[in-house]
C-alpha positions in Angstrom: -4.6 -52.8 -6.6 -2.0 -53.0 -9.3 1.1 -50.9 -8.7 3.1 -49.2 -11.4 6.0 -51.5 -10.5 3.9 -54.6 -11.0 2.6 -53.3 -14.3 6.2 -52.6 -15.5 7.3 -56.1 -14.4 4.4 -57.8 -16.2 5.0 -55.6 -19.3 8.6 -57.0 -19.4 7.3 -60.5 -19.0 9.4 -61.1 -16.0 8.6 -63.3 -13.0 9.0 -61.7 -9.6 12.1 -63.8 -9.0 13.7 -62.6 -12.2 12.8 -58.9 -11.5 14.2 -59.1 -8.0 17.4 -60.6 -9.3 17.7 -58.0 -12.1 17.1 -55.2 -9.6 19.5 -56.7 -7.1 17.0 -56.8 -4.3 15.6 -59.6 -2.1 12.5 -61.2 -3.5 10.6 -60.5 -0.3 11.5 -56.8 -0.6 10.5 -56.7 -4.3 7.2 -58.4 -3.4 6.5 -55.8 -0.7 7.3 -52.9 -3.1 5.0 -54.4 -5.7 2.1 -55.2 -3.5 1.9 -52.7 -0.6 1.6 -49.4 -2.5 4.7 -47.8 -1.0 4.1 -48.8 2.7 7.3 -50.1 4.1 9.1 -49.2 0.9 12.7 -48.8 0.2 15.4 -46.1 0.1 15.5 -43.6 -2.7 18.8 -45.2 -3.8 17.2 -48.6 -4.2 14.2 -47.0 -6.0 16.6 -45.3 -8.4 18.3 -48.6 -9.2 15.0 -50.4 -9.8 13.7 -47.5 -12.0 16.9 -47.7 -14.0 16.4 -51.5 -14.6 12.9 -50.9 -15.8 13.8 -48.0 -18.1 10.9 -45.7 -18.8 8.3 -48.2 -17.6 8.3 -47.0 -14.0 9.8 -44.0 -12.2 11.5 -43.6 -8.8 8.5 -41.7 -7.5 6.1 -44.4 -8.7 8.1 -46.9 -6.7 8.4 -44.8 -3.6 4.9 -43.4 -3.6 2.9 -46.0 -5.6 -0.3 -45.2 -3.7 -0.3 -41.8 -5.5 -0.2 -43.6 -8.9 -3.1 -46.0 -9.0 -3.2 -48.3 -11.9 -6.1 -50.1 -13.5 -6.7 -53.6 -12.1 -6.9 -55.1 -15.5 -3.2 -55.7 -15.6 -2.8 -59.5 -15.3 0.1 -61.8 -15.1 0.5 -64.2 -18.0 -0.4 -67.8 -17.2 2.5 -70.0 -16.5 3.4 -72.3 -19.4 3.0 -76.0 -18.9 6.2 -78.0 -19.3 
């Protein structure tokens, strides 16, 4: 399942590492927020901070209760560029 947070990150074109850094959260915590649909989430304060970083792409409630906001699974990450 694609969460609203993952869809927002992909729309920005950010890696998970960059998104975690921009939101000032641990990469592991960001991964859990993005993949577990709100299970073992974060505090409302952290969700507010993340929502602010992503602007109007994701809301606090979508971060805290992402299971209530299912997204289409067609959202895919861009392929990594070969160097």
